[in-house]
C-alpha positions, 0 to 999 in steps of 0.5 A: 519452545512451545509455540501455539497459534491463534487469531490476534485480538484487537488488544494485541495489535500494539504488540503486532505493530511493534514487531512490524516496526522492528522487523521492516525498514521504515519506508515499508512498515505498516501503520497501527491504523492499517493494522486496526483496519485489517483486523477489523475487516478480516480478523480470521486472516490475522494469525499470531504465533504465541508462547506462554507469557514469562509470568505463566499468565496469558500469552506473548505474541512472537509473530503474525501473518495478516491478510485481506481478501480481493477478487483479483488473481494478482496483486495490485495497489487496489487489491492490497488497499481494500478488503472485499468480503467473500472474495477468492484471493487471500492477499498477505500483507505482512509476515513478521517474527519478533527478533528473539524468535527468528532463525528457529523456523517460527516464521516458516511454521507460522506461514504453513499453519496459515496456509493449512487453515485457509485450505481447511476453511475452503474445503469445508465450505466455510470460505471461498478461498482459491489462492494466496498471494503475496509480494516479497523481496528476492532474498525471501524466495526460498523461504516462501517456496518452502511453504509451498509458494511459487515464484510469479515474477516482478510485481507492479506494486511499488512500496518503499524503495526496493522492488517486490516480486509476487509469489502465489499458492493455489489452494488444494481442492478449491475448484469452483465446481466444488462449492455447493449452490447453498454455500455460494448463496451464503457467501453472496449474502455475507458479502451483501450484508457486510456492505450494507449500512447499519444505523445510518440516518435515512438517506445518508448511505444513498448520498455517500454512494452517489458521491463514491460513484462519481467519475474520477478526473483523468490525469494527463501525463506531462509527456502528452503536452506538446511543449512539456512543462511550458504547457502546464505552468502559469503565464508570466503575468500570473507568476506566484509568490517569489516571481515563480510560475505556478501550476496551471492545472490541478495536480493529480495522481497519475495512476490510471483509475485513481486520479486523486487530486493532490494539489489545487492549481496555483498552489505550487511554484515551478522550480528547476533544481538538482535532481534527487535519487528517489529509488535504487538505480535501475529499479523498474518504475510504473509507466505513469512515473517518469524517470529522474536524471541522476544527480547532479543533473537538474530536474523540474519540480513543483515546490509546495510551501510552507506545510503539508496542509497545502495538499489536498491529498498526499502520503508520506513514508517514514524517514529513509536512510538517504539524506536530502539535499539540505542534510535532513533525513529524506521522506518520500511522497506518494498518493495517499489514496493508492500509494503510488510513488515516489512522486517526490520528497521532503526532508523530515521536519522541513517546510518545503515539499517537492513533487517531480513534474513528470510524476504527477498528472494534470487536470487539463 
């Protein structure tokens, strides 16, 4: 089998995405839009493994590694959500091989090739890479250790229903002092150039920048209220439709530093109903997410109806294997801006959306 490596072209992203959706669980696979973003921002970090096409013309993608850059030396939701040109940490988002070519060391050799290219670029002064970071499930530890990565422990990143573990590889010969002043200056100019507007109407870029630097709302967690949920529901005299109390405050992403507005005040109805298991038992949660009791115990929820247009900002997972209380396939809700979740759930095709009262923040 003749495997060769090259950068994935824009017109091959559909093939890469098909490999992704066939290789990852539905709640972990990235979207085609995400692939397009990564390839457009960091094309040099989207490496493919190829074989000659069956008809002898062209090539066929059989695996890929895609990554972006971050200034952080560990992986967080923030570092995995944004690409920062010229930054020193390579953040691998996905490594996937077509089913027909698995168990032939295609994936291992692809990762080794990716690492070798990164080290060459750093040594030759073409990039400021210092390390490669990734998160993986525990059973893949041995795979990445064979490629030279070291185990760093449980990651704070929550994506899908299973825990992730961080692994890292410090690149050889990439000490800060090895970069020449000319190289460092060129990298700064590159980063600056990539962030400057091109072809925008006069004044628009400044206006956008002013908007993006506004302070974000600070979310209060439910545990900070003396009377818990009683302090965040509307007065009885202001009950919403159906005679149910509504949310007194805007609901926010509870992650410190995000605070994205998920729902405006008065939109959701407060309901106490049976709990739903949103993650595997015993899984560690971020501090901002409260624990839910195991069913059939009850939990407190914000009910949003009749469709997702009621939200200001919300993200949905693909349908997971678990079944919802109504018998439909379960989909998990998360912050659409930083991916923190699960904040709640809905059933595929349903008209009811449920946010856990102790998994959202409050603008109070």
